[in-house]
Backbone of each chain as ProteinMPNN parsed JSONL, in Angstrom:
{"seq_chain_A": "MRERCQVFISHAHDDLAVVREIETHLSGAGFRVMVDGSVAPSKDWVAAVQGDVRAADVFVVLLSGDPLASGFAMTEFGFVMGAQSSRGGLLITVLLSGAEDNPVSEYLRRFQVIDGRGMQAVEIAVRIADTIANTDSLKTSALTASA", "coords_chain_A": {"N_chain_A": [[14.036, -12.199, -7.433], [14.465, -8.252, -8.047], [13.322, -6.269, -10.757], [13.939, -4.213, -11.427], [16.134, -1.284, -10.206], [14.839, 0.625, -7.489], [14.207, 4.141, -6.945], [13.999, 6.415, -4.54], [13.155, 10.172, -4.415], [13.671, 12.418, -2.528], [12.732, 16.055, -1.66], [12.614, 19.266, -1.657], [10.102, 21.808, -2.896], [10.953, 24.253, -4.259], [12.749, 23.036, -5.528], [11.883, 21.713, -7.774], [12.166, 21.621, -11.221], [14.915, 20.655, -11.331], [15.31, 18.555, -10.089], [13.046, 16.786, -12.019], [14.4, 16.582, -14.295], [16.249, 15.068, -13.485], [15.329, 13.138, -13.155], [14.341, 12.404, -15.589], [17.135, 11.256, -16.36], [17.907, 9.237, -14.85], [15.498, 7.943, -15.275], [15.927, 7.08, -17.71], [18.225, 5.696, -17.99], [17.381, 3.264, -16.713], [16.589, 3.182, -14.275], [13.871, 3.157, -12.127], [12.029, 5.891, -10.875], [10.848, 7.197, -8.366], [8.601, 10.322, -7.856], [7.804, 12.863, -6.069], [5.125, 15.093, -6.625], [3.084, 16.801, -5.446], [0.797, 18.744, -4.482], [-0.418, 20.141, -2.128], [-0.624, 18.851, 1.101], [-2.27, 15.67, 1.795], [-4.484, 13.235, 2.817], [-4.289, 11.19, 0.946], [-1.725, 11.557, -0.248], [-0.223, 11.554, 1.816], [-0.171, 8.685, 2.502], [0.149, 7.457, -0.39], [3.158, 8.488, -0.576], [4.166, 7.463, 1.741], [4.258, 5.293, 0.858], [5.631, 4.92, -1.667], [8.444, 5.49, -0.569], [8.566, 2.998, 1.177], [8.969, 1.159, -1.211], [11.375, 1.443, -1.956], [14.947, 1.007, -3.569], [16.561, 2.848, -3.256], [17.37, 5.921, -2.034], [17.122, 8.994, -2.413], [17.787, 12.45, -1.282], [17.317, 15.65, -2.085], [18.976, 18.206, -1.045], [18.761, 21.997, -0.286], [18.977, 25.701, -0.352], [16.203, 26.337, 1.948], [14.887, 24.253, 3.131], [13.949, 23.281, 5.252], [11.478, 25.07, 5.513], [9.579, 24.211, 3.76], [7.012, 22.223, 4.347], [6.168, 19.905, 2.736], [8.872, 18.292, 2.067], [10.066, 18.049, 4.672], [8.413, 16.514, 5.736], [8.563, 14.136, 3.639], [11.41, 13.581, 4.32], [11.336, 12.662, 6.818], [9.889, 10.211, 6.585], [11.646, 8.715, 4.858], [14.213, 9.033, 6.676], [12.885, 6.902, 8.372], [12.468, 4.781, 7.45], [15.276, 4.55, 6.339], [16.081, 3.823, 8.876], [14.845, 1.92, 9.935], [14.884, -0.403, 8.222], [17.082, -0.383, 6.88], [19.175, 0.69, 3.746], [20.097, 2.332, 0.751], [21.596, 5.873, 1.097], [21.796, 8.309, -0.323], [22.74, 11.837, -0.231], [22.255, 14.676, -1.898], [23.605, 18.054, -1.905], [22.604, 20.826, -2.833], [22.967, 24.269, -4.279], [23.125, 26.409, -1.593], [22.91, 24.863, 0.317], [24.462, 24.565, 2.24], [24.015, 26.126, 4.639], [21.868, 25.215, 6.005], [20.862, 23.339, 8.467], [20.346, 20.605, 8.136], [22.116, 19.301, 6.641], [24.814, 18.855, 7.843], [23.855, 16.78, 9.33], [23.2, 14.748, 7.525], [25.483, 14.109, 6.634], [26.952, 11.926, 7.342], [25.94, 9.683, 5.581], [26.226, 8.697, 2.18], [27.428, 11.16, 0.282], [26.557, 13.684, -2.097], [27.832, 16.752, -3.982], [26.409, 18.683, -5.382], [26.545, 21.224, -5.816], [27.09, 23.476, -8.077], [26.989, 21.756, -10.296], [25.584, 20.379, -13.356], [21.86, 18.827, -13.962], [21.957, 16.27, -15.389], [24.752, 15.838, -14.654], [24.874, 15.421, -12.029], [22.727, 13.34, -11.774], [24.353, 11.084, -13.465], [26.234, 10.789, -11.676], [25.111, 9.211, -9.191], [23.852, 7.539, -10.02], [26.7, 6.554, -10.514], [27.265, 5.922, -7.634], [25.179, 4.232, -7.05], [25.415, 2.212, -8.422], [28.146, 1.483, -7.603], [27.296, -0.015, -5.096], [27.409, -2.308, -3.254], [25.559, -4.134, -1.996], [23.235, -3.246, -4.105], [24.132, -3.961, -6.465], [23.71, -5.843, -8.24], [20.715, -5.23, -8.734], [21.228, -2.386, -10.152], [23.05, -2.779, -12.189], [21.231, -4.485, -13.481], [19.582, -2.533, -13.952], [20.612, -0.583, -15.319], [20.931, -2.495, -17.84]], "CA_chain_A": [[14.685, -10.949, -7.508], [13.591, -7.333, -8.569], [13.663, -6.26, -11.808], [14.178, -2.417, -11.159], [16.262, -0.872, -8.835], [13.869, 1.851, -7.646], [14.894, 5.463, -6.283], [12.931, 7.763, -4.298], [13.783, 11.086, -4.506], [13.29, 13.418, -1.865], [13.349, 17.207, -2.46], [11.896, 20.875, -1.754], [9.449, 21.848, -3.99], [11.606, 25.061, -5.166], [13.552, 22.491, -6.438], [11.178, 20.292, -8.714], [12.271, 21.506, -11.875], [16.138, 20.063, -11.763], [14.635, 16.931, -9.9], [12.373, 16.447, -13.112], [15.872, 16.563, -15.155], [17.82, 13.955, -12.719], [14.122, 12.051, -12.885], [14.209, 11.829, -16.707], [18.367, 11.116, -16.801], [17.905, 8.138, -14.286], [14.738, 6.806, -15.532], [16.332, 6.422, -19.46], [19.516, 4.883, -17.603], [16.85, 2.232, -16.539], [16.145, 3.551, -12.782], [12.573, 3.391, -11.685], [12.529, 6.586, -10.301], [9.406, 7.764, -7.653], [9.381, 11.448, -7.265], [6.528, 13.147, -5.443], [4.987, 16.527, -7.325], [2.091, 17.087, -5.154], [0.871, 20.705, -4.628], [-1.431, 20.308, -1.291], [-1.283, 17.833, 1.805], [-3.361, 15.048, 1.817], [-4.023, 11.217, 3.111], [-3.765, 10.008, -0.372], [-0.636, 12.129, -0.491], [0.993, 10.446, 3.002], [-0.284, 7.082, 1.92], [1.368, 7.333, -2.191], [4.706, 8.859, -0.028], [4.871, 5.977, 2.485], [4.18, 3.652, -0.263], [6.872, 4.893, -2.578], [9.273, 5.127, 0.33], [8.727, 1.678, 1.893], [9.249, 0.248, -1.827], [12.58, 1.972, -2.322], [15.905, 0.751, -2.633], [17.747, 3.986, -2.92], [16.69, 6.889, -1.041], [17.999, 10.415, -2.592], [17.802, 13.598, -0.606], [18.441, 16.49, -2.519], [19.142, 19.618, -0.302], [18.847, 23.141, -1.126], [18.279, 26.635, 0.431], [15.776, 26.701, 2.563], [14.313, 22.946, 2.956], [13.167, 23.423, 6.465], [10.578, 26.043, 5.106], [8.842, 23.359, 3.31], [6.555, 20.846, 5.385], [6.643, 18.215, 2.155], [10.057, 18.282, 2.155], [10.165, 17.822, 5.614], [7.241, 14.857, 5.613], [9.519, 13.192, 2.777], [12.405, 13.829, 4.891], [10.808, 11.559, 8.049], [9.397, 8.935, 5.927], [13.029, 8.493, 4.224], [14.565, 8.257, 8.188], [12.063, 6.234, 9.263], [12.424, 3.648, 6.18], [16.459, 4.13, 6.554], [16.477, 3.573, 10.167], [14.06, 0.639, 10.286], [15.424, -1.797, 7.675], [18.668, -0.253, 5.972], [18.845, 1.107, 2.424], [21.069, 3.279, 0.499], [20.718, 7.2, 1.421], [22.458, 9.919, -0.955], [22.272, 12.979, -0.195], [23.184, 15.346, -2.745], [23.886, 19.109, -1.722], [22.468, 21.942, -4.151], [22.92, 25.765, -3.717], [22.151, 27.174, -0.52], [22.629, 23.867, 1.178], [25.682, 24.78, 3.545], [23.059, 26.963, 5.311], [21.053, 23.978, 6.196], [21.512, 22.15, 9.782], [20.097, 18.93, 7.815], [23.141, 18.968, 5.643], [25.242, 18.338, 8.101], [23.589, 15.376, 9.852], [23.318, 13.384, 6.654], [26.955, 14.085, 5.85], [27.833, 10.679, 7.76], [25.761, 9.16, 4.583], [27.005, 9.094, 0.987], [27.5, 12.449, 0.02], [27.224, 14.421, -3.612], [28.058, 18.1, -3.615], [26.148, 18.748, -6.165], [26.676, 22.799, -6.47], [27.303, 24.094, -9.842], [26.57, 20.699, -11.347], [24.393, 20.504, -14.272], [21.222, 18.089, -13.025], [22.605, 15.238, -15.846], [25.887, 14.887, -13.827], [23.965, 14.837, -10.604], [22.211, 11.843, -12.555], [25.297, 10.024, -13.384], [27.275, 10.568, -9.753], [23.766, 8.822, -8.554], [24.176, 6.256, -11.051], [27.803, 5.797, -10.118], [26.86, 5.423, -6.56], [24.234, 2.641, -6.385], [26.501, 0.792, -8.743], [29.707, 0.794, -6.575], [27.109, -0.315, -3.522], [27.611, -4.028, -3.14], [24.23, -4.937, -1.93], [22.633, -2.851, -4.887], [24.905, -4.421, -7.797], [22.533, -6.767, -8.754], [19.669, -4.398, -9.31], [21.746, -1.427, -10.55], [23.497, -3.782, -13.596], [19.615, -4.584, -14.499], [18.894, -1.347, -14.135], [21.726, -0.051, -16.648], [21.346, -2.822, -18.836]], "C_chain_A": [[14.099, -9.304, -8.045], [14.137, -6.79, -9.78], [13.997, -4.657, -12.192], [14.916, -1.578, -9.797], [15.693, 0.494, -8.529], [14.693, 2.938, -6.428], [14.011, 6.069, -5.952], [13.635, 8.821, -3.704], [13.126, 12.493, -3.211], [13.378, 14.53, -2.042], [12.298, 18.542, -1.707], [11.001, 21.081, -2.855], [10.02, 22.923, -4.651], [12.552, 23.894, -6.121], [13.167, 21.38, -7.841], [11.863, 20.417, -9.77], [13.766, 20.809, -12.4], [15.48, 18.797, -11.195], [13.838, 16.139, -10.577], [13.363, 15.937, -13.916], [16.398, 15.075, -14.632], [16.686, 12.808, -12.759], [14.536, 10.988, -14.414], [15.597, 11.137, -17.123], [18.334, 9.345, -16.244], [17.066, 7.201, -14.588], [14.865, 6.334, -16.864], [17.501, 6.02, -19.291], [18.942, 3.338, -16.671], [16.493, 1.923, -15.212], [14.488, 3.407, -12.878], [12.855, 4.34, -10.36], [11.233, 7.202, -9.522], [9.706, 9.47, -6.863], [7.709, 12.097, -7.196], [6.026, 14.244, -6.026], [3.972, 16.708, -6.989], [1.962, 18.596, -4.153], [0.401, 21.121, -2.729], [-1.455, 18.57, 0.347], [-2.544, 17.106, 2.074], [-3.115, 13.652, 2.588], [-3.818, 10.817, 2.037], [-2.274, 10.791, -0.666], [0.241, 11.427, 0.969], [1.044, 9.14, 2.568], [0.532, 6.889, 0.499], [3.423, 7.591, -1.827], [5.082, 7.621, 0.343], [4.965, 4.83, 1.642], [5.469, 3.898, -1.334], [8.347, 4.742, -1.97], [9.737, 3.49, 0.748], [9.29, 0.781, 0.05], [10.775, 0.751, -2.555], [13.379, 1.131, -2.086], [17.093, 1.319, -2.707], [16.987, 5.369, -2.413], [17.577, 8.653, -1.425], [17.782, 11.647, -1.932], [18.179, 14.762, -1.085], [18.038, 18.102, -1.488], [19.403, 21.039, -0.687], [18.749, 24.185, -0.207], [17.731, 26.62, 1.932], [14.642, 25.2, 3.174], [13.318, 23.098, 3.926], [12.259, 24.302, 6.175], [9.66, 25.156, 4.341], [8.515, 21.862, 4.203], [6.667, 19.607, 4.194], [7.535, 17.904, 2.481], [10.373, 17.524, 3.779], [9.687, 16.445, 6.355], [8.318, 14.141, 4.802], [10.592, 12.572, 3.893], [11.931, 12.627, 6.146], [10.572, 10.363, 7.675], [10.623, 8.393, 5.872], [14.066, 7.976, 5.678], [13.601, 6.987, 8.463], [12.515, 4.821, 8.652], [14.182, 3.402, 6.422], [16.947, 3.095, 7.873], [16.341, 2.078, 10.693], [14.623, -0.558, 9.715], [16.61, -1.117, 6.403], [18.228, 0.324, 4.767], [19.844, 1.958, 2.298], [21.023, 4.484, 0.685], [21.408, 8.163, 0.701], [22.197, 10.786, -0.625], [23.126, 14.209, -1.182], [22.722, 16.708, -2.33], [23.498, 20.092, -3.193], [22.709, 23.469, -3.362], [22.67, 26.587, -2.794], [22.124, 25.876, 0.937], [23.809, 23.59, 2.528], [24.867, 25.746, 4.615], [22.324, 26.23, 6.24], [21.577, 22.944, 7.167], [21.219, 21.04, 9.546], [21.113, 18.274, 7.165], [24.186, 17.911, 6.628], [25.028, 16.752, 9.344], [23.615, 14.321, 8.598], [24.649, 13.604, 6.267], [27.507, 12.565, 6.433], [27.09, 9.659, 6.276], [26.436, 9.474, 3.649], [26.469, 10.579, 0.487], [27.763, 13.199, -1.406], [27.322, 15.343, -3.567], [27.761, 18.204, -5.317], [25.875, 20.281, -6.849], [27.36, 22.543, -7.318], [27.155, 22.798, -11.208], [25.479, 20.803, -12.24], [23.24, 18.988, -13.749], [21.745, 16.697, -14.182], [23.761, 14.867, -15.037], [25.708, 14.648, -12.68], [23.661, 13.526, -11.198], [23.083, 10.69, -12.566], [26.502, 9.819, -11.924], [26.151, 10.177, -9.395], [23.946, 7.514, -8.72], [25.089, 5.604, -10.726], [27.869, 5.128, -8.828], [26.297, 4.317, -6.327], [25.271, 2.147, -7.396], [27.557, 0.244, -8.371], [28.943, 0.402, -5.36], [26.826, -1.685, -3.812], [26.407, -4.585, -3.135], [23.279, -4.248, -3.182], [23.174, -3.162, -6.136], [23.774, -4.923, -8.563], [21.285, -5.832, -9.693], [19.836, -3.27, -10.3], [22.296, -1.924, -12.109], [22.198, -3.692, -13.99], [19.289, -3.739, -14.455], [18.873, -0.702, -15.2], [21.541, -1.02, -17.967], [19.899, -2.783, -20.19]], "O_chain_A": [[12.978, -9.421, -8.54], [15.359, -6.803, -9.921], [14.263, -4.216, -13.309], [14.39, -1.332, -8.712], [16.017, 1.454, -9.229], [15.428, 2.675, -5.476], [13.13, 6.404, -6.744], [14.466, 8.707, -2.802], [12.18, 13.264, -3.366], [14.319, 14.66, -2.824], [11.162, 18.285, -1.311], [11.236, 20.398, -3.852], [9.753, 22.856, -5.851], [12.909, 24.075, -7.285], [13.843, 20.633, -8.549], [12.56, 19.408, -9.872], [13.903, 20.455, -13.571], [15.107, 17.977, -12.033], [13.663, 14.981, -10.198], [13.218, 14.771, -14.284], [16.852, 14.178, -15.342], [16.997, 11.659, -12.448], [14.824, 9.798, -14.547], [15.523, 10.43, -18.128], [18.636, 8.401, -16.974], [17.293, 6.0, -14.436], [14.177, 5.406, -17.289], [18.134, 5.871, -20.336], [19.698, 2.533, -16.126], [16.15, 0.796, -14.854], [14.0, 3.634, -13.986], [13.457, 4.06, -9.323], [10.494, 7.803, -10.303], [10.45, 9.821, -5.947], [6.763, 11.896, -7.957], [7.07, 14.896, -5.987], [3.251, 16.901, -7.968], [2.751, 19.209, -3.434], [0.799, 22.139, -2.163], [-2.203, 17.592, 0.365], [-3.599, 17.612, 2.454], [-2.051, 13.11, 2.888], [-3.012, 9.887, 2.002], [-1.731, 10.284, -1.647], [1.324, 10.851, 0.857], [2.077, 8.529, 2.295], [1.515, 6.15, 0.443], [4.434, 7.182, -2.397], [5.871, 6.847, -0.201], [5.573, 3.764, 1.736], [6.169, 2.954, -1.701], [9.259, 4.13, -2.526], [10.844, 2.958, 0.661], [10.005, -0.214, 0.173], [11.119, 0.338, -3.662], [13.303, 0.413, -1.089], [18.213, 0.872, -2.457], [15.787, 5.492, -2.659], [18.422, 9.219, -0.732], [17.001, 12.01, -2.812], [19.281, 15.172, -0.718], [17.003, 18.763, -1.403], [20.338, 21.23, -1.464], [18.419, 23.798, 0.914], [18.439, 26.808, 2.921], [13.546, 25.508, 3.642], [12.11, 23.08, 3.689], [11.974, 24.54, 7.349], [8.564, 25.714, 4.384], [9.22, 20.918, 4.56], [7.136, 18.513, 4.507], [7.461, 17.058, 3.372], [10.931, 16.428, 3.833], [10.234, 15.67, 7.139], [9.055, 13.45, 5.506], [10.624, 11.396, 4.256], [12.554, 11.57, 6.041], [10.985, 9.412, 8.338], [10.89, 7.567, 6.745], [14.565, 6.854, 5.768], [14.209, 6.011, 8.901], [12.871, 3.883, 9.365], [14.541, 2.251, 6.669], [17.715, 2.135, 7.94], [17.055, 1.347, 11.379], [14.857, -1.57, 10.375], [16.757, -1.505, 5.244], [17.021, 0.506, 4.609], [20.485, 2.395, 3.254], [19.856, 4.689, 0.352], [21.641, 9.121, 1.439], [20.967, 10.847, -0.594], [24.321, 14.5, -1.13], [21.496, 16.825, -2.309], [24.034, 20.013, -4.298], [22.634, 23.69, -2.153], [21.978, 27.568, -3.063], [21.586, 25.935, 2.043], [23.894, 22.725, 3.4], [25.568, 26.007, 5.592], [22.176, 26.724, 7.358], [22.372, 22.029, 6.948], [21.561, 20.176, 10.354], [21.183, 17.051, 7.038], [24.387, 16.714, 6.427], [25.852, 16.03, 9.905], [24.031, 13.173, 8.749], [24.862, 13.033, 5.198], [28.517, 12.103, 5.901], [27.883, 8.793, 5.906], [27.273, 10.366, 3.79], [25.3, 10.948, 0.372], [28.901, 13.338, -1.853], [26.615, 15.539, -2.578], [28.537, 17.93, -6.233], [25.29, 20.549, -7.898], [28.143, 21.6, -7.437], [27.193, 22.869, -12.436], [24.438, 21.332, -11.85], [23.831, 18.081, -13.162], [21.999, 15.779, -13.403], [23.867, 13.691, -14.686], [26.293, 13.707, -12.145], [24.482, 12.622, -11.038], [22.871, 9.623, -11.99], [27.244, 8.937, -11.493], [25.695, 11.246, -8.99], [24.135, 6.608, -7.908], [24.981, 4.392, -10.543], [28.373, 4.011, -8.715], [26.731, 3.466, -5.551], [26.151, 1.511, -6.816], [27.98, -0.898, -8.556], [29.657, 0.38, -4.357], [25.982, -2.042, -4.635], [26.05, -5.39, -3.995], [22.26, -4.936, -3.25], [22.627, -2.56, -7.06], [23.091, -4.326, -9.395], [21.075, -5.807, -10.905], [18.978, -3.044, -11.154], [21.867, -1.347, -13.108], [21.921, -2.85, -14.844], [18.224, -3.724, -15.072], [17.945, -0.302, -15.902], [21.886, -0.578, -19.062], [20.135, -3.106, -21.355]]}, "seq_chain_B": "VLLTPWAITRPWVVVEIACFMLSQKRVVGIIHGLTPDDALKDPYVAILLDDRVLLDINRLDSYFRELAGRIRIEEEGGSDA", "coords_chain_B": {"N_chain_B": [[5.226, 12.682, 20.954], [6.009, 15.648, 21.667], [3.651, 18.495, 22.119], [4.368, 21.879, 21.759], [3.638, 25.483, 22.264], [6.152, 26.318, 21.171], [7.047, 23.899, 19.893], [5.636, 23.114, 18.226], [6.137, 25.164, 16.255], [8.607, 24.347, 14.884], [9.922, 22.543, 12.685], [10.598, 20.343, 12.83], [9.206, 18.924, 14.09], [7.386, 17.272, 12.337], [8.753, 15.684, 11.184], [10.015, 14.06, 12.968], [7.507, 12.841, 13.803], [6.824, 11.739, 11.071], [8.683, 10.109, 10.266], [8.964, 7.723, 13.182], [6.02, 7.317, 12.397], [6.386, 5.762, 9.929], [8.247, 3.96, 10.543], [6.855, 2.358, 12.023], [6.109, 2.847, 14.491], [3.833, 3.305, 17.437], [2.325, 6.441, 17.495], [2.056, 9.3, 19.383], [0.194, 12.193, 20.212], [1.176, 14.659, 22.592], [0.047, 17.413, 24.073], [0.932, 20.579, 25.278], [0.106, 23.829, 26.818], [-1.121, 24.695, 24.688], [-3.761, 24.607, 22.972], [-6.13, 21.221, 21.414], [-7.005, 22.201, 18.742], [-5.103, 24.913, 18.101], [-2.497, 22.746, 18.164], [-3.027, 21.149, 15.701], [-2.695, 22.984, 13.922], [-0.724, 23.21, 11.788], [-0.657, 22.319, 8.644], [0.303, 19.931, 7.773], [1.092, 18.079, 10.062], [-1.584, 18.026, 11.447], [-2.652, 16.238, 9.269], [-0.812, 13.71, 9.706], [-0.71, 13.521, 12.62], [-3.568, 12.892, 12.641], [-5.546, 10.434, 12.122], [-4.694, 9.606, 14.742], [-3.541, 9.08, 18.805], [-4.469, 11.958, 20.562], [-2.782, 13.592, 23.401], [-3.761, 15.643, 26.156], [-2.267, 17.863, 28.224], [-2.294, 19.752, 29.16], [-3.702, 19.638, 31.852], [-2.573, 18.588, 34.349], [-2.864, 17.161, 36.78], [-5.835, 16.091, 36.714], [-5.227, 14.39, 34.302], [-2.849, 12.659, 35.569], [-4.624, 11.439, 37.144], [-6.524, 10.4, 35.781], [-4.918, 8.46, 34.983], [-4.482, 6.653, 36.944], [-6.597, 6.027, 37.636], [-7.075, 4.392, 35.464], [-5.014, 2.481, 35.33], [-5.976, 1.057, 37.58], [-8.429, 0.397, 36.752], [-7.404, -1.983, 34.849], [-6.021, -3.289, 36.693], [-7.504, -4.542, 38.492], [-9.273, -5.449, 36.435], [-7.693, -7.537, 35.659], [-7.063, -9.169, 37.736], [-9.699, -10.424, 38.281], [-9.285, -12.167, 36.287]], "CA_chain_B": [[5.841, 13.331, 20.439], [5.696, 16.781, 22.399], [3.237, 19.651, 21.126], [3.73, 22.891, 22.276], [3.715, 26.633, 21.295], [7.048, 26.337, 20.965], [8.006, 22.832, 19.439], [5.199, 23.087, 16.358], [6.586, 26.219, 14.827], [9.701, 24.065, 14.705], [9.843, 21.592, 11.121], [11.773, 18.501, 12.932], [8.247, 17.807, 14.962], [6.948, 16.905, 11.51], [10.483, 14.642, 10.706], [9.949, 12.781, 13.856], [6.07, 12.168, 13.561], [6.485, 10.562, 9.58], [9.969, 9.306, 10.902], [7.87, 7.408, 13.426], [5.201, 6.235, 11.615], [6.884, 4.936, 9.205], [9.33, 3.151, 11.439], [5.334, 1.644, 12.374], [5.75, 2.551, 16.364], [2.927, 4.182, 18.132], [2.384, 7.855, 17.655], [1.137, 9.937, 20.603], [0.935, 13.563, 20.506], [0.878, 15.21, 23.571], [-0.236, 18.268, 23.999], [0.998, 21.07, 26.64], [0.741, 24.805, 26.53], [-1.974, 24.932, 23.511], [-5.205, 23.337, 22.242], [-5.611, 20.603, 20.612], [-6.976, 22.839, 17.658], [-3.979, 25.136, 17.612], [-1.548, 21.746, 17.741], [-3.106, 20.592, 14.606], [-3.306, 24.276, 13.144], [0.369, 23.202, 10.8], [-1.428, 20.602, 7.757], [1.816, 18.355, 7.908], [0.813, 17.559, 11.973], [-2.881, 17.399, 11.339], [-2.604, 14.822, 8.539], [-0.127, 12.866, 10.049], [-1.911, 12.795, 13.683], [-5.539, 12.423, 11.902], [-6.429, 9.563, 13.245], [-3.791, 8.731, 16.198], [-4.172, 9.867, 20.032], [-3.862, 13.646, 21.254], [-2.882, 13.551, 24.88], [-3.841, 16.941, 26.43], [-1.855, 17.186, 29.968], [-2.328, 20.9, 29.921], [-4.301, 20.226, 33.266], [-1.602, 17.36, 34.182], [-3.584, 16.299, 37.782], [-6.535, 15.721, 35.849], [-4.402, 13.416, 33.769], [-2.647, 11.774, 36.544], [-6.06, 11.033, 38.076], [-7.266, 9.352, 35.109], [-4.156, 7.262, 34.506], [-4.264, 6.16, 38.224], [-8.12, 4.961, 37.349], [-6.995, 3.609, 34.202], [-4.585, 0.99, 36.1], [-6.399, 0.391, 38.816], [-9.781, -0.583, 36.195], [-6.578, -3.147, 34.469], [-5.427, -4.518, 37.688], [-9.085, -5.464, 38.707], [-10.224, -6.879, 35.675], [-6.493, -8.178, 35.794], [-7.358, -10.048, 39.092], [-11.286, -11.292, 37.568], [-9.271, -13.085, 35.191]], "C_chain_B": [[5.07, 15.155, 21.168], [5.242, 18.229, 21.618], [3.254, 20.776, 21.937], [4.14, 23.527, 21.908], [4.9, 26.616, 20.703], [7.692, 25.305, 19.973], [6.648, 22.902, 18.052], [5.356, 24.325, 15.813], [8.496, 25.117, 14.57], [9.265, 22.792, 13.794], [10.199, 20.253, 11.692], [10.726, 17.867, 13.508], [7.746, 17.126, 13.846], [8.258, 15.608, 11.074], [9.955, 13.563, 11.564], [8.746, 12.395, 14.173], [6.276, 11.516, 11.598], [8.078, 9.45, 9.897], [9.499, 7.59, 11.432], [7.048, 6.413, 13.048], [5.767, 5.675, 10.414], [8.091, 3.376, 9.618], [7.878, 1.816, 12.434], [5.848, 1.407, 13.832], [4.717, 4.025, 16.415], [3.457, 5.631, 18.302], [1.399, 8.475, 18.584], [1.258, 10.722, 20.507], [0.335, 14.469, 21.777], [1.159, 16.771, 23.6], [-0.269, 19.372, 25.671], [1.107, 22.669, 26.288], [-0.636, 25.385, 25.655], [-3.352, 23.907, 23.62], [-4.872, 22.865, 21.641], [-5.962, 21.359, 18.713], [-6.097, 24.029, 17.107], [-3.117, 23.786, 17.216], [-1.865, 21.422, 16.22], [-3.582, 21.806, 13.731], [-1.816, 23.474, 11.551], [-0.655, 21.705, 9.969], [-0.913, 19.861, 7.884], [1.085, 17.309, 9.12], [-0.483, 17.259, 12.004], [-3.02, 16.375, 10.538], [-1.754, 14.047, 8.978], [-0.229, 12.302, 11.259], [-3.469, 12.299, 13.145], [-5.716, 11.679, 12.821], [-5.792, 8.698, 14.843], [-4.471, 10.097, 17.346], [-3.535, 11.547, 20.339], [-3.797, 13.342, 22.574], [-2.576, 15.047, 25.481], [-3.371, 16.88, 28.12], [-1.814, 18.766, 30.289], [-3.252, 20.742, 31.645], [-3.743, 18.537, 33.423], [-2.161, 16.686, 35.49], [-4.399, 15.443, 37.342], [-6.287, 14.383, 34.797], [-4.015, 12.246, 34.464], [-4.085, 10.883, 37.03], [-6.393, 9.598, 37.387], [-6.402, 8.259, 34.834], [-4.204, 6.544, 35.717], [-5.764, 5.263, 37.916], [-7.838, 4.265, 36.295], [-6.652, 2.133, 34.665], [-5.169, 0.474, 36.851], [-7.907, -0.575, 38.222], [-8.522, -2.095, 35.856], [-6.335, -4.005, 35.315], [-6.526, -5.459, 38.363], [-9.336, -6.224, 37.863], [-9.156, -7.965, 35.64], [-6.856, -9.395, 37.031], [-8.723, -11.243, 38.936], [-10.673, -12.357, 36.76], [-8.519, -14.283, 35.623]], "O_chain_B": [[3.917, 15.576, 21.078], [5.935, 18.91, 20.862], [2.381, 20.891, 22.797], [5.061, 23.25, 21.14], [4.835, 26.929, 19.514], [8.67, 25.625, 19.297], [7.027, 22.68, 16.902], [4.669, 24.592, 14.827], [9.402, 25.673, 13.948], [8.326, 22.085, 14.162], [10.091, 19.203, 11.059], [10.762, 16.645, 13.65], [7.509, 15.982, 14.231], [7.889, 14.573, 10.518], [9.548, 12.469, 11.173], [8.754, 11.446, 14.957], [5.438, 10.689, 11.238], [8.238, 8.25, 9.677], [9.545, 6.579, 10.73], [7.124, 5.193, 13.192], [5.025, 4.766, 10.044], [8.454, 2.323, 9.095], [8.06, 0.842, 13.165], [6.014, 0.306, 14.357], [4.733, 5.124, 15.86], [4.463, 6.026, 18.893], [0.189, 8.244, 18.589], [2.46, 10.981, 20.58], [-0.827, 14.871, 21.837], [2.216, 17.296, 23.25], [-0.953, 19.222, 26.683], [2.041, 22.991, 25.555], [-1.131, 26.464, 25.98], [-3.673, 22.864, 24.19], [-3.836, 23.112, 21.023], [-5.296, 21.064, 17.72], [-6.168, 24.289, 15.906], [-2.965, 23.614, 16.006], [-0.888, 21.438, 15.471], [-4.566, 21.764, 12.992], [-2.243, 23.335, 10.404], [-1.109, 20.656, 10.425], [-1.467, 18.799, 8.167], [0.692, 16.146, 9.021], [-0.754, 16.204, 12.577], [-3.576, 15.41, 11.061], [-2.006, 13.063, 8.282], [-0.023, 11.102, 11.442], [-4.17, 11.336, 13.457], [-5.968, 11.927, 14.001], [-6.168, 7.792, 15.586], [-5.155, 11.114, 17.228], [-2.396, 12.012, 20.294], [-4.791, 12.776, 23.03], [-1.479, 15.594, 25.373], [-3.862, 16.174, 29.0], [-1.417, 19.161, 31.386], [-3.351, 21.69, 32.425], [-4.237, 17.552, 32.873], [-1.979, 15.469, 35.447], [-4.149, 14.239, 37.376], [-7.147, 13.525, 34.602], [-4.479, 11.124, 34.265], [-4.194, 9.663, 37.154], [-6.504, 8.447, 37.809], [-6.882, 7.181, 34.482], [-3.837, 5.398, 35.455], [-5.88, 4.039, 37.991], [-8.558, 3.271, 36.197], [-7.309, 1.096, 34.586], [-5.003, -0.74, 36.963], [-8.398, -1.593, 38.71], [-8.684, -3.133, 36.497], [-6.342, -5.217, 35.103], [-6.473, -6.651, 38.663], [-9.601, -7.413, 38.045], [-9.492, -9.149, 35.598], [-6.771, -10.587, 36.738], [-8.772, -12.419, 39.299], [-11.32, -13.371, 36.499], [-8.365, -15.228, 34.849]]}, "name": "protein", "num_of_chains": 2, "seq": "MRERCQVFISHAHDDLAVVREIETHLSGAGFRVMVDGSVAPSKDWVAAVQGDVRAADVFVVLLSGDPLASGFAMTEFGFVMGAQSSRGGLLITVLLSGAEDNPVSEYLRRFQVIDGRGMQAVEIAVRIADTIANTDSLKTSALTASAVLLTPWAITRPWVVVEIACFMLSQKRVVGIIHGLTPDDALKDPYVAILLDDRVLLDINRLDSYFRELAGRIRIEEEGGSDA"}
């Protein structure tokens, strides 16, 4: 049995500060959080992100103003879509400021959505943790994470 | 994945390639209307397709001739077996 629920967070680089806060709160609650902070694309980066995505139980996609402009975000998003469609897994979309203009948000509305616009990072982290805890297939690992 | 002058400006190309890779699907970049160098100018496309097949169909007639040749060789090889 997996000891800790593993959460992969996909994001645009402009949102890295918010992501780090969310990471801190989720890690403090016992989740293993994987956030990529690379600054340049490379083969190592691709391998690392693929490994993280494959290991993840939960995918969190943070959407904000213009993620389509970010090759990092789009590559991560592609990996998440590939993993989610091939083996399943909880996918949580978090809408941040500007997400309403993002065509990706329409596509992702069929998954779990947290409207994080106007929320503090800690509130978003709590909502993510609650969503995981309320997902039947993840209850065991979520409880383990919060223990 | 079709790589045309219009397609390589769209971020969805990267999403598609990454999605297929993670799903362990075979990925082939099909180039039309640009050179292989142009197709790989986007750093993300370049890295993702680095060691994968790029198929140039700018000269489609040549490609079909080559394909027909490959099929013949495989059939002949198969009949020998």
